[in-house]
C-alpha positions as CSV (number, residue, x, y, z in Angstrom):
1,M,-0.1,0.1,0.0
2,W,0.9,3.6,-0.3
3,W,1.8,4.0,3.1
4,N,4.3,1.7,3.1
5,D,7.1,3.9,1.8
6,F,6.5,6.4,4.3
7,Y,8.5,5.2,7.5
8,P,11.7,7.0,9.3
9,R,14.7,6.3,7.2
10,S,17.8,5.2,9.2
11,K,21.2,5.0,8.4
12,P,23.2,1.7,8.8
13,K,26.4,1.3,10.4
14,A,29.2,0.7,8.3
15,V,30.7,-2.7,7.8
16,R,33.9,-4.0,7.2
17,G,34.4,-7.1,5.2
18,G,30.9,-7.8,4.5
19,I,29.4,-9.4,1.6
20,K,29.0,-7.3,-1.3
21,A,27.1,-7.5,-4.6
22,Q,29.2,-7.5,-7.6
23,T,26.6,-5.5,-9.9
24,T,27.2,-1.7,-9.0
25,R,24.1,-0.7,-11.0
26,G,21.3,-1.9,-13.0
27,A,19.6,-5.3,-12.3
28,F,20.8,-8.1,-10.3
29,G,21.5,-11.5,-12.0
30,Q,22.8,-12.3,-15.6
31,T,21.2,-16.0,-16.1
32,W,17.7,-16.4,-16.7
33,W,17.5,-18.7,-13.5
34,A,18.8,-15.8,-11.0
35,K,16.4,-13.3,-12.8
36,R,13.8,-15.5,-12.1
37,W,14.4,-15.5,-8.4
38,I,14.7,-11.9,-8.4
39,A,11.3,-11.7,-10.0
40,V,9.7,-13.6,-7.1
41,L,11.2,-11.0,-4.8
42,E,10.2,-8.2,-6.9
43,G,6.4,-9.5,-7.1
44,F,6.0,-8.6,-3.6
45,D,5.4,-5.2,-4.2
46,L,7.8,-3.8,-1.5
47,G,8.2,-0.3,-2.6
48,A,10.8,1.7,-1.1
49,R,12.1,-1.5,0.7
50,L,13.6,-3.0,-2.8
51,T,15.4,0.0,-3.5
52,R,16.8,-0.1,0.1
53,G,17.7,-3.7,-0.2
54,R,19.4,-3.3,-3.3
55,S,21.4,-0.4,-1.6
56,Y,22.4,-2.8,1.4
57,A,23.5,-5.5,-0.7
58,R,26.0,-3.2,-2.9
59,A,27.1,-1.6,0.6
60,G,28.1,-4.7,2.0
61,Q,25.7,-4.6,4.9
62,V,25.3,-8.3,4.7
63,K,27.8,-10.0,7.2
64,S,27.3,-13.6,6.6
65,I,25.0,-16.0,4.6
66,A,24.4,-19.7,5.4
67,V,22.6,-21.9,3.1
68,A,21.2,-25.5,4.1
69,D,18.7,-27.7,2.6
70,G,15.3,-25.4,2.3
71,K,16.8,-22.5,4.7
72,V,18.9,-19.3,4.6
73,T,20.1,-17.8,7.6
74,A,22.2,-14.6,7.5
75,Q,23.2,-11.5,9.5
76,V,22.5,-8.0,8.3
77,Q,24.1,-4.6,9.9
78,G,21.4,-1.9,10.1
79,S,21.4,1.0,12.3
80,R,21.4,-0.6,15.5
81,P,24.6,-1.9,17.4
82,S,23.9,-5.8,16.7
83,P,23.2,-6.9,13.2
84,Y,19.9,-8.2,12.7
85,R,19.0,-12.0,12.0
86,V,17.4,-13.1,8.9
87,E,15.8,-16.3,8.1
88,I,14.6,-17.2,4.5
89,A,12.6,-20.6,4.6
90,V,11.7,-22.3,1.2
91,R,9.0,-24.8,1.0
92,R,10.9,-28.2,0.5
93,L,9.3,-30.6,-2.2
94,D,8.3,-33.8,-0.4
95,P,9.7,-37.0,-1.7
96,R,6.7,-37.9,-4.0
97,E,7.2,-34.7,-5.7
98,W,10.6,-35.4,-6.4
99,A,10.2,-38.8,-7.4
100,K,8.0,-37.5,-10.3
101,V,10.3,-34.6,-10.9
102,V,13.2,-36.9,-11.4
103,A,11.2,-39.6,-13.7
104,R,10.7,-36.6,-15.9
105,L,14.0,-35.4,-15.9
106,N,15.3,-38.8,-16.8
107,E,13.4,-39.1,-19.8
108,Q,16.1,-36.5,-21.2
109,A,19.6,-37.3,-20.8
110,A,20.4,-33.6,-21.9
111,F,19.2,-32.3,-18.8
112,A,21.7,-34.2,-16.4
113,A,24.6,-33.0,-18.9
114,K,23.6,-29.5,-18.9
115,L,23.2,-29.2,-15.3
116,L,26.6,-31.0,-14.6
117,A,27.9,-28.2,-17.0
118,G,26.7,-25.7,-14.5
119,E,23.6,-24.4,-16.8
120,M,20.0,-24.5,-16.1
121,P,18.0,-25.9,-19.0
122,P,15.2,-23.1,-19.9
123,E,12.5,-26.1,-20.1
124,I,13.2,-27.5,-16.6
125,E,10.4,-25.4,-15.3
126,T,7.9,-27.0,-17.7
127,V,9.5,-30.3,-16.2
128,F,8.5,-29.4,-12.8
129,G,5.0,-28.3,-13.7
130,E,4.3,-31.6,-15.7
131,A,5.3,-33.1,-12.2
132,G,2.7,-31.0,-10.5
133,A,5.6,-29.2,-8.6
134,S,7.5,-25.7,-9.2
135,L,11.2,-25.0,-9.1
136,F,10.9,-21.7,-8.1
137,P,8.6,-20.4,-5.3
138,A,5.1,-19.9,-6.6
139,R,3.3,-18.6,-4.1
140,L,3.9,-16.7,-0.7
141,D,3.1,-19.8,1.0
142,D,6.0,-21.4,-0.5
143,L,8.6,-18.6,1.6
144,A,8.8,-17.7,5.3
145,T,10.7,-15.3,6.0
146,E,11.8,-13.5,9.3
147,C,14.0,-10.8,10.4
148,S,14.8,-9.6,14.1
149,C,14.6,-6.0,13.0
150,P,11.7,-3.7,14.3
151,D,10.2,-3.0,10.8
152,W,6.8,-4.4,11.0
153,S,7.0,-5.1,7.1
154,N,7.5,-8.7,6.0
155,P,10.1,-8.8,3.5
156,C,11.7,-6.0,5.2
157,K,15.0,-4.0,3.6
158,H,17.3,-6.7,5.3
159,I,15.6,-9.5,3.9
160,A,15.4,-7.9,0.4
161,A,19.5,-7.4,0.6
162,V,19.8,-11.2,1.3
163,Y,17.3,-12.0,-1.4
164,Y,19.5,-10.1,-4.0
165,L,22.7,-11.8,-2.9
166,L,21.4,-14.9,-3.4
167,G,20.3,-14.0,-6.9
168,E,23.8,-13.5,-7.5
169,E,24.9,-16.7,-5.9
170,F,22.4,-18.5,-8.3
171,D,24.4,-17.1,-11.5
172,R,27.6,-19.0,-9.8
173,D,25.6,-22.2,-8.7
174,P,22.3,-23.0,-10.4
175,F,22.0,-26.1,-7.9
176,L,21.3,-23.7,-5.1
177,I,17.5,-23.6,-6.1
178,F,17.6,-27.3,-6.0
179,R,19.1,-27.2,-2.7
180,L,16.6,-24.5,-1.3
181,R,13.7,-27.1,-2.5
182,G,15.3,-30.0,-0.6
183,M,17.7,-31.7,-3.1
184,D,21.4,-30.9,-3.1
185,R,23.8,-31.6,-5.9
186,P,25.1,-35.1,-5.1
187,K,21.8,-36.2,-4.2
188,L,20.1,-34.8,-7.5
189,M,23.1,-35.9,-9.5
190,K,22.7,-39.7,-8.2
191,A,18.9,-39.6,-8.7
192,L,19.5,-38.6,-12.3
193,G,21.9,-41.8,-12.8
194,A,24.8,-39.8,-13.2
195,S,26.8,-41.8,-10.3
196,A,26.0,-44.9,-12.1
197,R,28.1,-44.1,-15.2
198,P,30.9,-46.4,-15.7
199,A,34.3,-44.7,-14.2
200,A,37.1,-44.3,-16.7
201,P,39.7,-47.3,-16.1
202,P,42.8,-46.6,-14.1
203,P,45.9,-46.1,-16.1
204,A,48.4,-48.8,-16.6
205,A,51.1,-49.1,-14.2
206,G,54.4,-48.2,-15.5
207,E,58.0,-49.6,-14.3
208,P,58.1,-49.7,-10.3
209,L,59.9,-47.3,-8.7
210,P,63.5,-48.7,-7.5
211,P,63.5,-49.4,-3.7
212,D,67.1,-47.6,-3.2
213,P,66.7,-44.0,-2.5
214,A,70.3,-43.4,-4.1
215,A,69.4,-45.2,-7.4
216,F,66.4,-43.1,-7.6
217,W,67.9,-39.9,-7.3
218,G,71.4,-40.5,-8.5
219,G,70.3,-41.7,-12.0
220,P,71.1,-39.8,-15.0
221,V,68.1,-36.8,-16.0
222,P,67.7,-36.8,-19.9
223,E,68.0,-33.5,-21.4
224,D,64.3,-33.3,-22.7
225,V,62.7,-34.5,-19.1
226,V,61.0,-31.1,-18.8
227,G,60.0,-30.8,-22.6
228,A,59.0,-27.5,-24.2
229,V,58.8,-24.9,-21.8
230,S,56.4,-21.9,-22.5
231,E,54.1,-19.7,-20.4
232,P,50.3,-21.1,-20.1
233,P,48.3,-18.7,-22.7
234,V,45.9,-18.0,-20.1
235,A,46.7,-16.4,-16.3
236,A,44.9,-18.0,-13.5
237,G,43.5,-20.8,-15.8
238,A,42.3,-23.4,-12.9
239,L,40.9,-20.3,-10.8
240,R,38.9,-19.4,-13.7
241,R,37.8,-23.0,-14.1
242,L,36.7,-23.0,-10.4
243,G,34.3,-19.9,-11.1
244,K,33.1,-17.3,-9.0
245,F,33.6,-17.6,-5.1
246,P,30.7,-17.9,-3.0
247,F,29.6,-14.8,-1.5
248,W,32.6,-13.0,-2.0
249,R,33.2,-10.1,0.2
250,G,36.0,-8.1,-2.0
251,D,35.2,-5.0,-3.9
252,R,36.5,-6.6,-7.1
253,P,35.9,-10.3,-8.4
254,L,38.3,-12.6,-6.9
255,V,39.9,-13.6,-10.3
256,E,40.6,-9.8,-11.3
257,V,42.5,-9.6,-7.7
258,L,44.5,-12.5,-7.9
259,E,45.5,-12.8,-11.8
260,P,48.5,-10.5,-11.4
261,V,49.6,-13.1,-8.7
262,Y,49.1,-15.8,-10.9
263,R,50.9,-13.9,-13.9
264,S,53.9,-13.1,-11.6
265,A,54.1,-16.6,-10.4
266,R,53.8,-17.9,-13.9
267,E,56.6,-15.7,-15.3
268,A,58.7,-16.5,-12.2
269,G,58.1,-20.4,-13.0
270,V,59.4,-20.2,-16.4
271,R,62.6,-18.6,-15.4
272,A,63.1,-21.2,-12.6
273,V,63.3,-23.8,-15.3
274,V,65.0,-22.3,-18.2
275,G,67.1,-20.0,-16.3
276,N,67.8,-16.4,-17.2
277,G,71.3,-15.9,-15.5
278,Q,70.2,-14.9,-12.2
């Protein structure tokens, strides 16, 4: 209602090392599933609380976030000395609902392949609907939110801030919404039959190592034992493969922060192997 936007403004206490949103302006979330989560929040018609929630998320007012099956707990610093405790509970699908969903997903092997690649297939919401369930909260009854702040409105700006940060986390980990619905990644992939795939055969054993340490360390070293030495074409390649750090607290993305360190180590490693007269 119109009077929801007229309540005393308060200035939150600054937080050092809080969880900051990676987006500094504009919409939260890049993938369609992250935007879908944000749309659930924005469908609550919170007025100014949404704006303040975004500001809290970008200012790093959220001190901690913990995600469990069907539940999110967080601490958000407001204007009072102690942070407020936020709880967001998502209705978990019961075993019968999950059985129907998994049966539908198993009908198309492409779903498991895309999920393993960190991608949420757009058709997955239709699959949940055909099973008589929903992947994202469809009604207010699917969500139960609580904050220890004195604001009578629920969701408040503190809850909204956590919602927005969860939206960014969905970009990094599409399995998060499954966990909030009661099925974490290992359980889901096992249910989809991914764990039943035959493992690759172990590599053939080579010549056994000599039992005598002197023989091991004292043998001749071939000139080409190292092979061709060159710098990797991409700095911090392994770090990039790991993806975004969950609920990163820095002002800049982790890869951007550490890339100069990886680049320097890469150059030093090549010099150590090839030698440069130093």
